Each structure stands twice: as structure tokens, then as C-alpha cells.
N, C-alpha and C positions, 0 to 999 in steps of 0.2 A: 558360512560369512549370510546372515540375513542381508536383504535387498531390502530399504525403510523408503517408503513415501517419499522422504525428504531426500533422498538418494536421488530418485526418476524427477522430482519438481526442481530440482538443484538442476540437473543432466539439461533441463528442456529448457533454463535461461539462455543455453547456447543458440537455442534457436524462436525463442519467444520472449515478451516481454512479463514476467511475472511480479505478481503485486508483492511487495512487501510485507502483507497480510496474509495472502496464501504460504510464503514462506517461513512464517514465525509460527504459523497451524502446521506445517508438516513439521517442524524441527520438535514442534511440543508431539506429535504425534507419536504413539505407539505402533502402527499399524508397520507391519512387514510382509515378506512374501512368505514367513512363514505362518505369519498369526493369521491371516486373513485371506479366506478362496478369494474372493473377487479383487483382489490386487494382485495374489500372484496371477490369475490370467491376464491382470492388465500388462504386468513385466512377461511374462511369457509372449504374448500379443506384439507388444514394443520391441522385444529381442528378435523377432519373426519378421519386423519389418512391417507390420501390420498399420502403424500411425507416421510413416516414414513420412508419405504425401500432406498429412494435416496433424501434426503435434499439436495444434490447438485444440481437438478434440479429446487427445490424452489428457491434457491439461483440465480442462473443463470437466472429464470424466473424475481425476483423479481428485478435485475439488470439492464434488461433489460427494467422495470418501471421507473426504476432514471434514 
């Protein structure tokens, strides 16, 4: 099963305030870890704990993808 950008943005809501606009754009986005190499790298890094100390950076990077 593919991980979507919406999956990650939704998960980040546990740590950060995510704007409704970002959530809507993520929900409408076709980006997954199967069809976007850049997003696949973010998912891998996130799973390996690279953004544990600063999830805000990950959210900003994902917003840039959107």
C-alpha cells in the first residue's frame, strides 16, 4: 500500500498545527511514495527519525511539494 502525502500531513497534526488549506491540498494531491521520488525520500527519512526533533521542517518541505 502506498503512503500518501495526506497520510504524512495528517500524522503531523499530532505534533503541529496544520492549516486547513494544507490539509485540503494534501487530500487532493496524487503524490505517494510510489510515484514521487522526492516524497519517497522524505517518508524514508521520517521513518528513520530524521525529523523527530523538528517536524516543522518536514511540514514545510511537504508544503513545498504541494
